[in-house]
Full PDB file with SEQRES, HELIX, SHEET, SSBOND, CRYST1, ORIGX, SCALE, CONECT and MASTER records, all heavy atoms in Angstrom:
SEQRES   1 A   45  MET ALA LYS LYS ARG THR PRO ALA GLN ALA VAL LYS LYS          
SEQRES   2 A   45  LEU MET LYS ALA GLY LYS VAL LYS SER ARG CYS CYS GLN          
SEQRES   3 A   45  SER ARG PRO ARG CYS GLY LYS CYS PRO VAL LEU ALA LEU          
SEQRES   4 A   45  LYS ARG LEU LYS ALA ALA                                      
HELIX    1 AA1 PRO A    7  ALA A   17  1                                  11    
HELIX    2 AA2 PRO A   35  ALA A   44  1                                  10    
CRYST1    1.000    1.000    1.000  90.00  90.00  90.00 P 1           1          
ORIGX1      1.000000  0.000000  0.000000        0.00000                         
ORIGX2      0.000000  1.000000  0.000000        0.00000                         
ORIGX3      0.000000  0.000000  1.000000        0.00000                         
SCALE1      1.000000  0.000000  0.000000        0.00000                         
SCALE2      0.000000  1.000000  0.000000        0.00000                         
SCALE3      0.000000  0.000000  1.000000        0.00000                         
ATOM      1  N   MET A   1      10.068 -54.906  60.888  1.00  0.00           N  
ATOM      2  CA  MET A   1      10.839 -55.872  60.125  1.00  0.00           C  
ATOM      3  C   MET A   1      10.042 -56.336  58.910  1.00  0.00           C  
ATOM      4  O   MET A   1       8.892 -56.739  59.039  1.00  0.00           O  
ATOM      5  CB  MET A   1      11.142 -57.082  61.002  1.00  0.00           C  
ATOM      6  CG  MET A   1      12.601 -57.235  61.328  1.00  0.00           C  
ATOM      7  SD  MET A   1      12.825 -58.544  62.524  1.00  0.00           S  
ATOM      8  CE  MET A   1      13.585 -59.734  61.477  1.00  0.00           C  
ATOM      9  N   ALA A   2      10.641 -56.260  57.767  1.00  0.00           N  
ATOM     10  CA  ALA A   2       9.969 -56.709  56.541  1.00  0.00           C  
ATOM     11  C   ALA A   2      10.086 -58.228  56.424  1.00  0.00           C  
ATOM     12  O   ALA A   2      11.093 -58.809  56.801  1.00  0.00           O  
ATOM     13  CB  ALA A   2      10.600 -56.050  55.338  1.00  0.00           C  
ATOM     14  N   LYS A   3       9.017 -58.835  55.903  1.00  0.00           N  
ATOM     15  CA  LYS A   3       9.037 -60.279  55.712  1.00  0.00           C  
ATOM     16  C   LYS A   3       9.871 -60.627  54.494  1.00  0.00           C  
ATOM     17  O   LYS A   3       9.851 -59.921  53.501  1.00  0.00           O  
ATOM     18  CB  LYS A   3       7.619 -60.812  55.489  1.00  0.00           C  
ATOM     19  CG  LYS A   3       6.831 -61.007  56.753  1.00  0.00           C  
ATOM     20  CD  LYS A   3       5.670 -61.923  56.501  1.00  0.00           C  
ATOM     21  CE  LYS A   3       4.383 -61.160  56.480  1.00  0.00           C  
ATOM     22  NZ  LYS A   3       3.217 -61.961  56.273  1.00  0.00           N  
ATOM     23  N   LYS A   4      10.609 -61.721  54.572  1.00  0.00           N  
ATOM     24  CA  LYS A   4      11.409 -62.193  53.449  1.00  0.00           C  
ATOM     25  C   LYS A   4      10.497 -63.022  52.546  1.00  0.00           C  
ATOM     26  O   LYS A   4       9.847 -63.959  52.998  1.00  0.00           O  
ATOM     27  CB  LYS A   4      12.575 -63.029  53.964  1.00  0.00           C  
ATOM     28  CG  LYS A   4      13.546 -63.465  52.925  1.00  0.00           C  
ATOM     29  CD  LYS A   4      14.452 -62.335  52.526  1.00  0.00           C  
ATOM     30  CE  LYS A   4      15.542 -62.866  51.613  1.00  0.00           C  
ATOM     31  NZ  LYS A   4      16.089 -61.881  50.766  1.00  0.00           N  
ATOM     32  N   ARG A   5      10.427 -62.663  51.277  1.00  0.00           N  
ATOM     33  CA  ARG A   5       9.564 -63.363  50.325  1.00  0.00           C  
ATOM     34  C   ARG A   5      10.367 -64.440  49.611  1.00  0.00           C  
ATOM     35  O   ARG A   5      11.494 -64.206  49.198  1.00  0.00           O  
ATOM     36  CB  ARG A   5       9.018 -62.356  49.307  1.00  0.00           C  
ATOM     37  CG  ARG A   5       8.001 -62.937  48.377  1.00  0.00           C  
ATOM     38  CD  ARG A   5       7.413 -61.883  47.481  1.00  0.00           C  
ATOM     39  NE  ARG A   5       6.350 -61.194  48.178  1.00  0.00           N  
ATOM     40  CZ  ARG A   5       6.247 -59.877  48.289  1.00  0.00           C  
ATOM     41  NH1 ARG A   5       7.132 -59.098  47.731  1.00  0.00           N  
ATOM     42  NH2 ARG A   5       5.255 -59.319  48.929  1.00  0.00           N  
ATOM     43  N   THR A   6       9.798 -65.636  49.471  1.00  0.00           N  
ATOM     44  CA  THR A   6      10.472 -66.707  48.738  1.00  0.00           C  
ATOM     45  C   THR A   6      10.380 -66.415  47.247  1.00  0.00           C  
ATOM     46  O   THR A   6       9.499 -65.669  46.804  1.00  0.00           O  
ATOM     47  CB  THR A   6       9.825 -68.076  49.030  1.00  0.00           C  
ATOM     48  OG1 THR A   6       8.504 -68.067  48.527  1.00  0.00           O  
ATOM     49  CG2 THR A   6       9.824 -68.401  50.505  1.00  0.00           C  
ATOM     50  N   PRO A   7      11.283 -66.989  46.448  1.00  0.00           N  
ATOM     51  CA  PRO A   7      11.213 -66.778  45.000  1.00  0.00           C  
ATOM     52  C   PRO A   7       9.862 -67.178  44.401  1.00  0.00           C  
ATOM     53  O   PRO A   7       9.342 -66.496  43.530  1.00  0.00           O  
ATOM     54  CB  PRO A   7      12.337 -67.657  44.458  1.00  0.00           C  
ATOM     55  CG  PRO A   7      13.322 -67.717  45.559  1.00  0.00           C  
ATOM     56  CD  PRO A   7      12.495 -67.721  46.823  1.00  0.00           C  
ATOM     57  N   ALA A   8       9.267 -68.264  44.883  1.00  0.00           N  
ATOM     58  CA  ALA A   8       7.974 -68.711  44.364  1.00  0.00           C  
ATOM     59  C   ALA A   8       6.885 -67.679  44.653  1.00  0.00           C  
ATOM     60  O   ALA A   8       6.033 -67.404  43.798  1.00  0.00           O  
ATOM     61  CB  ALA A   8       7.605 -70.068  44.963  1.00  0.00           C  
ATOM     62  N   GLN A   9       6.913 -67.086  45.841  1.00  0.00           N  
ATOM     63  CA  GLN A   9       5.930 -66.062  46.182  1.00  0.00           C  
ATOM     64  C   GLN A   9       6.122 -64.828  45.320  1.00  0.00           C  
ATOM     65  O   GLN A   9       5.157 -64.200  44.903  1.00  0.00           O  
ATOM     66  CB  GLN A   9       6.053 -65.683  47.656  1.00  0.00           C  
ATOM     67  CG  GLN A   9       5.573 -66.751  48.604  1.00  0.00           C  
ATOM     68  CD  GLN A   9       5.905 -66.415  50.043  1.00  0.00           C  
ATOM     69  OE1 GLN A   9       6.931 -65.784  50.319  1.00  0.00           O  
ATOM     70  NE2 GLN A   9       5.079 -66.857  50.966  1.00  0.00           N  
ATOM     71  N   ALA A  10       7.374 -64.495  45.031  1.00  0.00           N  
ATOM     72  CA  ALA A  10       7.666 -63.332  44.198  1.00  0.00           C  
ATOM     73  C   ALA A  10       7.146 -63.548  42.777  1.00  0.00           C  
ATOM     74  O   ALA A  10       6.601 -62.625  42.164  1.00  0.00           O  
ATOM     75  CB  ALA A  10       9.157 -63.063  44.189  1.00  0.00           C  
ATOM     76  N   VAL A  11       7.287 -64.773  42.250  1.00  0.00           N  
ATOM     77  CA  VAL A  11       6.791 -65.074  40.902  1.00  0.00           C  
ATOM     78  C   VAL A  11       5.264 -64.992  40.878  1.00  0.00           C  
ATOM     79  O   VAL A  11       4.684 -64.472  39.925  1.00  0.00           O  
ATOM     80  CB  VAL A  11       7.287 -66.463  40.427  1.00  0.00           C  
ATOM     81  CG1 VAL A  11       6.592 -66.885  39.141  1.00  0.00           C  
ATOM     82  CG2 VAL A  11       8.790 -66.436  40.211  1.00  0.00           C  
ATOM     83  N   LYS A  12       4.615 -65.468  41.933  1.00  0.00           N  
ATOM     84  CA  LYS A  12       3.145 -65.374  42.004  1.00  0.00           C  
ATOM     85  C   LYS A  12       2.690 -63.920  41.974  1.00  0.00           C  
ATOM     86  O   LYS A  12       1.701 -63.579  41.332  1.00  0.00           O  
ATOM     87  CB  LYS A  12       2.624 -66.059  43.274  1.00  0.00           C  
ATOM     88  CG  LYS A  12       2.560 -67.544  43.171  1.00  0.00           C  
ATOM     89  CD  LYS A  12       1.925 -68.140  44.403  1.00  0.00           C  
ATOM     90  CE  LYS A  12       1.885 -69.644  44.309  1.00  0.00           C  
ATOM     91  NZ  LYS A  12       1.236 -70.260  45.461  1.00  0.00           N  
ATOM     92  N   LYS A  13       3.423 -63.062  42.668  1.00  0.00           N  
ATOM     93  CA  LYS A  13       3.086 -61.641  42.681  1.00  0.00           C  
ATOM     94  C   LYS A  13       3.254 -61.033  41.288  1.00  0.00           C  
ATOM     95  O   LYS A  13       2.434 -60.236  40.836  1.00  0.00           O  
ATOM     96  CB  LYS A  13       3.957 -60.906  43.693  1.00  0.00           C  
ATOM     97  CG  LYS A  13       3.532 -59.479  43.901  1.00  0.00           C  
ATOM     98  CD  LYS A  13       4.271 -58.809  45.021  1.00  0.00           C  
ATOM     99  CE  LYS A  13       3.744 -57.405  45.193  1.00  0.00           C  
ATOM    100  NZ  LYS A  13       4.466 -56.643  46.157  1.00  0.00           N  
ATOM    101  N   LEU A  14       4.319 -61.440  40.575  1.00  0.00           N  
ATOM    102  CA  LEU A  14       4.537 -60.963  39.214  1.00  0.00           C  
ATOM    103  C   LEU A  14       3.427 -61.449  38.278  1.00  0.00           C  
ATOM    104  O   LEU A  14       3.026 -60.734  37.361  1.00  0.00           O  
ATOM    105  CB  LEU A  14       5.902 -61.442  38.701  1.00  0.00           C  
ATOM    106  CG  LEU A  14       7.120 -60.782  39.318  1.00  0.00           C  
ATOM    107  CD1 LEU A  14       8.390 -61.496  38.874  1.00  0.00           C  
ATOM    108  CD2 LEU A  14       7.181 -59.310  38.963  1.00  0.00           C  
ATOM    109  N   MET A  15       2.930 -62.668  38.503  1.00  0.00           N  
ATOM    110  CA  MET A  15       1.824 -63.195  37.692  1.00  0.00           C  
ATOM    111  C   MET A  15       0.578 -62.337  37.878  1.00  0.00           C  
ATOM    112  O   MET A  15      -0.094 -61.990  36.905  1.00  0.00           O  
ATOM    113  CB  MET A  15       1.502 -64.634  38.095  1.00  0.00           C  
ATOM    114  CG  MET A  15       2.435 -65.657  37.563  1.00  0.00           C  
ATOM    115  SD  MET A  15       1.870 -67.274  38.105  1.00  0.00           S  
ATOM    116  CE  MET A  15       3.354 -68.218  37.901  1.00  0.00           C  
ATOM    117  N   LYS A  16       0.274 -62.013  39.130  1.00  0.00           N  
ATOM    118  CA  LYS A  16      -0.906 -61.185  39.419  1.00  0.00           C  
ATOM    119  C   LYS A  16      -0.792 -59.816  38.779  1.00  0.00           C  
ATOM    120  O   LYS A  16      -1.774 -59.250  38.319  1.00  0.00           O  
ATOM    121  CB  LYS A  16      -1.094 -61.029  40.927  1.00  0.00           C  
ATOM    122  CG  LYS A  16      -1.890 -62.125  41.550  1.00  0.00           C  
ATOM    123  CD  LYS A  16      -2.389 -61.697  42.916  1.00  0.00           C  
ATOM    124  CE  LYS A  16      -3.649 -62.454  43.216  1.00  0.00           C  
ATOM    125  NZ  LYS A  16      -4.251 -62.059  44.459  1.00  0.00           N  
ATOM    126  N   ALA A  17       0.429 -59.276  38.728  1.00  0.00           N  
ATOM    127  CA  ALA A  17       0.656 -57.961  38.145  1.00  0.00           C  
ATOM    128  C   ALA A  17       0.655 -58.006  36.619  1.00  0.00           C  
ATOM    129  O   ALA A  17       0.666 -56.959  35.972  1.00  0.00           O  
ATOM    130  CB  ALA A  17       1.980 -57.395  38.651  1.00  0.00           C  
ATOM    131  N   GLY A  18       0.664 -59.205  36.040  1.00  0.00           N  
ATOM    132  CA  GLY A  18       0.660 -59.344  34.594  1.00  0.00           C  
ATOM    133  C   GLY A  18       2.037 -59.253  33.962  1.00  0.00           C  
ATOM    134  O   GLY A  18       2.157 -59.166  32.742  1.00  0.00           O  
ATOM    135  N   LYS A  19       3.075 -59.291  34.767  1.00  0.00           N  
ATOM    136  CA  LYS A  19       4.439 -59.189  34.246  1.00  0.00           C  
ATOM    137  C   LYS A  19       4.949 -60.540  33.743  1.00  0.00           C  
ATOM    138  O   LYS A  19       5.852 -60.602  32.920  1.00  0.00           O  
ATOM    139  CB  LYS A  19       5.400 -58.691  35.337  1.00  0.00           C  
ATOM    140  CG  LYS A  19       4.998 -57.402  35.977  1.00  0.00           C  
ATOM    141  CD  LYS A  19       5.374 -56.224  35.138  1.00  0.00           C  
ATOM    142  CE  LYS A  19       5.089 -54.937  35.881  1.00  0.00           C  
ATOM    143  NZ  LYS A  19       4.964 -53.806  35.020  1.00  0.00           N  
ATOM    144  N   VAL A  20       4.373 -61.624  34.275  1.00  0.00           N  
ATOM    145  CA  VAL A  20       4.797 -62.981  33.931  1.00  0.00           C  
ATOM    146  C   VAL A  20       3.549 -63.787  33.593  1.00  0.00           C  
ATOM    147  O   VAL A  20       2.507 -63.601  34.203  1.00  0.00           O  
ATOM    148  CB  VAL A  20       5.551 -63.621  35.136  1.00  0.00           C  
ATOM    149  CG1 VAL A  20       5.890 -65.067  34.892  1.00  0.00           C  
ATOM    150  CG2 VAL A  20       6.806 -62.840  35.448  1.00  0.00           C  
ATOM    151  N   LYS A  21       3.675 -64.693  32.617  1.00  0.00           N  
ATOM    152  CA  LYS A  21       2.545 -65.565  32.261  1.00  0.00           C  
ATOM    153  C   LYS A  21       2.269 -66.539  33.402  1.00  0.00           C  
ATOM    154  O   LYS A  21       3.157 -66.845  34.196  1.00  0.00           O  
ATOM    155  CB  LYS A  21       2.879 -66.375  31.008  1.00  0.00           C  
ATOM    156  CG  LYS A  21       2.946 -65.575  29.735  1.00  0.00           C  
ATOM    157  CD  LYS A  21       3.260 -66.527  28.596  1.00  0.00           C  
ATOM    158  CE  LYS A  21       3.437 -65.804  27.292  1.00  0.00           C  
ATOM    159  NZ  LYS A  21       3.789 -66.729  26.213  1.00  0.00           N  
ATOM    160  N   SER A  22       1.047 -67.067  33.452  1.00  0.00           N  
ATOM    161  CA  SER A  22       0.730 -68.024  34.507  1.00  0.00           C  
ATOM    162  C   SER A  22       1.239 -69.421  34.177  1.00  0.00           C  
ATOM    163  O   SER A  22       1.464 -70.226  35.065  1.00  0.00           O  
ATOM    164  CB  SER A  22      -0.779 -68.065  34.760  1.00  0.00           C  
ATOM    165  OG  SER A  22      -1.464 -68.441  33.585  1.00  0.00           O  
ATOM    166  N   ARG A  23       1.414 -69.700  32.881  1.00  0.00           N  
ATOM    167  CA  ARG A  23       1.943 -71.004  32.476  1.00  0.00           C  
ATOM    168  C   ARG A  23       3.041 -70.810  31.442  1.00  0.00           C  
ATOM    169  O   ARG A  23       3.014 -69.860  30.676  1.00  0.00           O  
ATOM    170  CB  ARG A  23       0.840 -71.858  31.854  1.00  0.00           C  
ATOM    171  CG  ARG A  23      -0.233 -72.256  32.845  1.00  0.00           C  
ATOM    172  CD  ARG A  23      -1.203 -73.177  32.210  1.00  0.00           C  
ATOM    173  NE  ARG A  23      -0.523 -74.438  31.907  1.00  0.00           N  
ATOM    174  CZ  ARG A  23      -1.128 -75.606  31.842  1.00  0.00           C  
ATOM    175  NH1 ARG A  23      -2.421 -75.676  32.048  1.00  0.00           N  
ATOM    176  NH2 ARG A  23      -0.460 -76.682  31.558  1.00  0.00           N  
ATOM    177  N   CYS A  24       3.959 -71.742  31.410  1.00  0.00           N  
ATOM    178  CA  CYS A  24       5.042 -71.698  30.430  1.00  0.00           C  
ATOM    179  C   CYS A  24       4.528 -72.224  29.098  1.00  0.00           C  
ATOM    180  O   CYS A  24       3.898 -73.285  29.040  1.00  0.00           O  
ATOM    181  CB  CYS A  24       6.206 -72.562  30.924  1.00  0.00           C  
ATOM    182  SG  CYS A  24       7.569 -72.623  29.759  1.00  0.00           S  
ATOM    183  N   CYS A  25       4.806 -71.476  28.024  1.00  0.00           N  
ATOM    184  CA  CYS A  25       4.364 -71.916  26.692  1.00  0.00           C  
ATOM    185  C   CYS A  25       5.363 -72.896  26.076  1.00  0.00           C  
ATOM    186  O   CYS A  25       5.135 -73.419  24.996  1.00  0.00           O  
ATOM    187  CB  CYS A  25       4.153 -70.712  25.775  1.00  0.00           C  
ATOM    188  SG  CYS A  25       5.630 -69.714  25.533  1.00  0.00           S  
ATOM    189  N   GLN A  26       6.482 -73.130  26.754  1.00  0.00           N  
ATOM    190  CA  GLN A  26       7.516 -74.092  26.367  1.00  0.00           C  
ATOM    191  C   GLN A  26       8.090 -73.811  24.979  1.00  0.00           C  
ATOM    192  O   GLN A  26       8.420 -74.732  24.239  1.00  0.00           O  
ATOM    193  CB  GLN A  26       6.972 -75.524  26.442  1.00  0.00           C  
ATOM    194  CG  GLN A  26       6.579 -75.908  27.849  1.00  0.00           C  
ATOM    195  CD  GLN A  26       5.999 -77.299  27.933  1.00  0.00           C  
ATOM    196  OE1 GLN A  26       5.743 -77.953  26.936  1.00  0.00           O  
ATOM    197  NE2 GLN A  26       5.781 -77.773  29.149  1.00  0.00           N  
ATOM    198  N   SER A  27       8.169 -72.540  24.620  1.00  0.00           N  
ATOM    199  CA  SER A  27       8.780 -72.190  23.343  1.00  0.00           C  
ATOM    200  C   SER A  27      10.296 -72.306  23.469  1.00  0.00           C  
ATOM    201  O   SER A  27      10.843 -72.204  24.556  1.00  0.00           O  
ATOM    202  CB  SER A  27       8.393 -70.772  22.950  1.00  0.00           C  
ATOM    203  OG  SER A  27       8.885 -69.840  23.886  1.00  0.00           O  
ATOM    204  N   ARG A  28      10.965 -72.518  22.367  1.00  0.00           N  
ATOM    205  CA  ARG A  28      12.419 -72.595  22.384  1.00  0.00           C  
ATOM    206  C   ARG A  28      12.956 -71.445  21.570  1.00  0.00           C  
ATOM    207  O   ARG A  28      12.637 -71.378  20.397  1.00  0.00           O  
ATOM    208  CB  ARG A  28      12.911 -73.916  21.784  1.00  0.00           C  
ATOM    209  CG  ARG A  28      12.449 -75.106  22.573  1.00  0.00           C  
ATOM    210  CD  ARG A  28      13.543 -75.575  23.524  1.00  0.00           C  
ATOM    211  NE  ARG A  28      13.137 -76.806  24.178  1.00  0.00           N  
ATOM    212  CZ  ARG A  28      12.816 -76.889  25.450  1.00  0.00           C  
ATOM    213  NH1 ARG A  28      12.819 -75.838  26.205  1.00  0.00           N  
ATOM    214  NH2 ARG A  28      12.474 -78.040  25.978  1.00  0.00           N  
ATOM    215  N   PRO A  29      13.724 -70.517  22.034  1.00  0.00           N  
ATOM    216  CA  PRO A  29      14.060 -70.332  23.446  1.00  0.00           C  
ATOM    217  C   PRO A  29      12.862 -69.782  24.210  1.00  0.00           C  
ATOM    218  O   PRO A  29      11.951 -69.239  23.609  1.00  0.00           O  
ATOM    219  CB  PRO A  29      15.186 -69.304  23.387  1.00  0.00           C  
ATOM    220  CG  PRO A  29      14.884 -68.502  22.179  1.00  0.00           C  
ATOM    221  CD  PRO A  29      14.299 -69.486  21.188  1.00  0.00           C  
ATOM    222  N   ARG A  30      12.880 -69.919  25.501  1.00  0.00           N  
ATOM    223  CA  ARG A  30      11.750 -69.470  26.316  1.00  0.00           C  
ATOM    224  C   ARG A  30      11.533 -67.965  26.171  1.00  0.00           C  
ATOM    225  O   ARG A  30      12.476 -67.202  26.038  1.00  0.00           O  
ATOM    226  CB  ARG A  30      11.997 -69.807  27.787  1.00  0.00           C  
ATOM    227  CG  ARG A  30      12.031 -71.305  28.046  1.00  0.00           C  
ATOM    228  CD  ARG A  30      11.998 -71.541  29.541  1.00  0.00           C  
ATOM    229  NE  ARG A  30      12.282 -72.904  29.902  1.00  0.00           N  
ATOM    230  CZ  ARG A  30      11.399 -73.902  29.892  1.00  0.00           C  
ATOM    231  NH1 ARG A  30      10.185 -73.692  29.483  1.00  0.00           N  
ATOM    232  NH2 ARG A  30      11.749 -75.105  30.263  1.00  0.00           N  
ATOM    233  N   CYS A  31      10.269 -67.568  26.212  1.00  0.00           N  
ATOM    234  CA  CYS A  31       9.938 -66.147  26.021  1.00  0.00           C  
ATOM    235  C   CYS A  31      10.302 -65.336  27.272  1.00  0.00           C  
ATOM    236  O   CYS A  31      10.600 -65.895  28.326  1.00  0.00           O  
ATOM    237  CB  CYS A  31       8.461 -65.979  25.689  1.00  0.00           C  
ATOM    238  SG  CYS A  31       7.351 -66.371  27.044  1.00  0.00           S  
ATOM    239  N   GLY A  32      10.248 -64.029  27.152  1.00  0.00           N  
ATOM    240  CA  GLY A  32      10.640 -63.144  28.244  1.00  0.00           C  
ATOM    241  C   GLY A  32       9.669 -63.135  29.417  1.00  0.00           C  
ATOM    242  O   GLY A  32      10.025 -62.716  30.511  1.00  0.00           O  
ATOM    243  N   LYS A  33       8.430 -63.620  29.192  1.00  0.00           N  
ATOM    244  CA  LYS A  33       7.436 -63.616  30.271  1.00  0.00           C  
ATOM    245  C   LYS A  33       7.244 -65.009  30.873  1.00  0.00           C  
ATOM    246  O   LYS A  33       6.234 -65.294  31.494  1.00  0.00           O  
ATOM    247  CB  LYS A  33       6.102 -63.097  29.732  1.00  0.00           C  
ATOM    248  CG  LYS A  33       6.141 -61.640  29.319  1.00  0.00           C  
ATOM    249  CD  LYS A  33       4.793 -61.155  28.882  1.00  0.00           C  
ATOM    250  CE  LYS A  33       4.061 -60.555  30.050  1.00  0.00           C  
ATOM    251  NZ  LYS A  33       2.785 -59.943  29.683  1.00  0.00           N  
ATOM    252  N   CYS A  34       8.243 -65.856  30.687  1.00  0.00           N  
ATOM    253  CA  CYS A  34       8.152 -67.245  31.149  1.00  0.00           C  
ATOM    254  C   CYS A  34       8.286 -67.327  32.673  1.00  0.00           C  
ATOM    255  O   CYS A  34       9.242 -66.811  33.246  1.00  0.00           O  
ATOM    256  CB  CYS A  34       9.252 -68.061  30.484  1.00  0.00           C  
ATOM    257  SG  CYS A  34       9.230 -69.790  30.970  1.00  0.00           S  
ATOM    258  N   PRO A  35       7.346 -68.001  33.353  1.00  0.00           N  
ATOM    259  CA  PRO A  35       7.446 -68.138  34.812  1.00  0.00           C  
ATOM    260  C   PRO A  35       8.629 -68.996  35.237  1.00  0.00           C  
ATOM    261  O   PRO A  35       9.191 -68.798  36.305  1.00  0.00           O  
ATOM    262  CB  PRO A  35       6.114 -68.779  35.210  1.00  0.00           C  
ATOM    263  CG  PRO A  35       5.615 -69.440  33.975  1.00  0.00           C  
ATOM    264  CD  PRO A  35       6.126 -68.623  32.830  1.00  0.00           C  
ATOM    265  N   VAL A  36       9.032 -69.951  34.407  1.00  0.00           N  
ATOM    266  CA  VAL A  36      10.170 -70.820  34.733  1.00  0.00           C  
ATOM    267  C   VAL A  36      11.447 -69.989  34.788  1.00  0.00           C  
ATOM    268  O   VAL A  36      12.243 -70.110  35.721  1.00  0.00           O  
ATOM    269  CB  VAL A  36      10.291 -71.963  33.701  1.00  0.00           C  
ATOM    270  CG1 VAL A  36      11.530 -72.802  33.969  1.00  0.00           C  
ATOM    271  CG2 VAL A  36       9.054 -72.834  33.716  1.00  0.00           C  
ATOM    272  N   LEU A  37      11.640 -69.122  33.787  1.00  0.00           N  
ATOM    273  CA  LEU A  37      12.824 -68.271  33.780  1.00  0.00           C  
ATOM    274  C   LEU A  37      12.790 -67.268  34.922  1.00  0.00           C  
ATOM    275  O   LEU A  37      13.815 -66.983  35.531  1.00  0.00           O  
ATOM    276  CB  LEU A  37      12.937 -67.523  32.445  1.00  0.00           C  
ATOM    277  CG  LEU A  37      13.424 -68.330  31.258  1.00  0.00           C  
ATOM    278  CD1 LEU A  37      13.550 -67.425  30.035  1.00  0.00           C  
ATOM    279  CD2 LEU A  37      14.750 -68.976  31.532  1.00  0.00           C  
ATOM    280  N   ALA A  38      11.605 -66.734  35.213  1.00  0.00           N  
ATOM    281  CA  ALA A  38      11.485 -65.767  36.306  1.00  0.00           C  
ATOM    282  C   ALA A  38      11.894 -66.419  37.625  1.00  0.00           C  
ATOM    283  O   ALA A  38      12.607 -65.815  38.430  1.00  0.00           O  
ATOM    284  CB  ALA A  38      10.056 -65.240  36.388  1.00  0.00           C  
ATOM    285  N   LEU A  39      11.453 -67.652  37.834  1.00  0.00           N  
ATOM    286  CA  LEU A  39      11.801 -68.375  39.061  1.00  0.00           C  
ATOM    287  C   LEU A  39      13.301 -68.640  39.130  1.00  0.00           C  
ATOM    288  O   LEU A  39      13.925 -68.439  40.172  1.00  0.00           O  
ATOM    289  CB  LEU A  39      11.014 -69.684  39.135  1.00  0.00           C  
ATOM    290  CG  LEU A  39      11.125 -70.470  40.426  1.00  0.00           C  
ATOM    291  CD1 LEU A  39      10.643 -69.645  41.608  1.00  0.00           C  
ATOM    292  CD2 LEU A  39      10.341 -71.750  40.331  1.00  0.00           C  
ATOM    293  N   LYS A  40      13.898 -69.038  38.006  1.00  0.00           N  
ATOM    294  CA  LYS A  40      15.337 -69.284  37.978  1.00  0.00           C  
ATOM    295  C   LYS A  40      16.122 -68.014  38.277  1.00  0.00           C  
ATOM    296  O   LYS A  40      17.106 -68.046  39.003  1.00  0.00           O  
ATOM    297  CB  LYS A  40      15.757 -69.849  36.608  1.00  0.00           C  
ATOM    298  CG  LYS A  40      15.427 -71.305  36.432  1.00  0.00           C  
ATOM    299  CD  LYS A  40      15.964 -71.812  35.110  1.00  0.00           C  
ATOM    300  CE  LYS A  40      15.617 -73.269  34.909  1.00  0.00           C  
ATOM    301  NZ  LYS A  40      16.132 -73.775  33.634  1.00  0.00           N  
ATOM    302  N   ARG A  41      15.680 -66.887  37.682  1.00  0.00           N  
ATOM    303  CA  ARG A  41      16.366 -65.611  37.915  1.00  0.00           C  
ATOM    304  C   ARG A  41      16.309 -65.212  39.388  1.00  0.00           C  
ATOM    305  O   ARG A  41      17.288 -64.769  39.971  1.00  0.00           O  
ATOM    306  CB  ARG A  41      15.729 -64.496  37.077  1.00  0.00           C  
ATOM    307  CG  ARG A  41      16.201 -64.451  35.655  1.00  0.00           C  
ATOM    308  CD  ARG A  41      15.829 -63.150  34.987  1.00  0.00           C  
ATOM    309  NE  ARG A  41      14.401 -62.854  35.015  1.00  0.00           N  
ATOM    310  CZ  ARG A  41      13.532 -63.170  34.065  1.00  0.00           C  
ATOM    311  NH1 ARG A  41      13.937 -63.784  32.986  1.00  0.00           N  
ATOM    312  NH2 ARG A  41      12.269 -62.858  34.188  1.00  0.00           N  
ATOM    313  N   LEU A  42      15.141 -65.391  40.011  1.00  0.00           N  
ATOM    314  CA  LEU A  42      14.988 -65.003  41.412  1.00  0.00           C  
ATOM    315  C   LEU A  42      15.764 -65.935  42.348  1.00  0.00           C  
ATOM    316  O   LEU A  42      16.265 -65.484  43.377  1.00  0.00           O  
ATOM    317  CB  LEU A  42      13.509 -64.958  41.800  1.00  0.00           C  
ATOM    318  CG  LEU A  42      12.749 -63.780  41.212  1.00  0.00           C  
ATOM    319  CD1 LEU A  42      11.261 -63.949  41.398  1.00  0.00           C  
ATOM    320  CD2 LEU A  42      13.203 -62.480  41.844  1.00  0.00           C  
ATOM    321  N   LYS A  43      15.837 -67.202  42.008  1.00  0.00           N  
ATOM    322  CA  LYS A  43      16.610 -68.139  42.837  1.00  0.00           C  
ATOM    323  C   LYS A  43      18.094 -67.834  42.767  1.00  0.00           C  
ATOM    324  O   LYS A  43      18.822 -67.994  43.736  1.00  0.00           O  
ATOM    325  CB  LYS A  43      16.347 -69.582  42.410  1.00  0.00           C  
ATOM    326  CG  LYS A  43      15.041 -70.130  42.922  1.00  0.00           C  
ATOM    327  CD  LYS A  43      14.889 -71.597  42.552  1.00  0.00           C  
ATOM    328  CE  LYS A  43      13.616 -72.170  43.122  1.00  0.00           C  
ATOM    329  NZ  LYS A  43      13.446 -73.579  42.748  1.00  0.00           N  
ATOM    330  N   ALA A  44      18.553 -67.393  41.603  1.00  0.00           N  
ATOM    331  CA  ALA A  44      19.975 -67.094  41.419  1.00  0.00           C  
ATOM    332  C   ALA A  44      20.368 -65.789  42.123  1.00  0.00           C  
ATOM    333  O   ALA A  44      21.528 -65.624  42.501  1.00  0.00           O  
ATOM    334  CB  ALA A  44      20.302 -66.994  39.934  1.00  0.00           C  
ATOM    335  N   ALA A  45      19.418 -64.879  42.287  1.00  0.00           N  
ATOM    336  CA  ALA A  45      19.729 -63.576  42.888  1.00  0.00           C  
ATOM    337  C   ALA A  45      19.970 -63.652  44.379  1.00  0.00           C  
ATOM    338  O   ALA A  45      19.663 -64.546  45.056  1.00  0.00           O  
ATOM    339  CB  ALA A  45      18.587 -62.604  42.625  1.00  0.00           C  
TER     340      ALA A  45                                                      
MASTER        0    0    0    2    0    0    0    6  339    1    0    4          
END                                                                             
């Protein structure tokens, strides 16, 4: 049985892989590597 990963854990894994920044730069509109957007996308999925 595979473990179910929470959205926060998934974002941490993406940070380690370099796909997402570790902190939000708070640009308007948010950049494509924003951890806030990544978390929102994963929660919505």
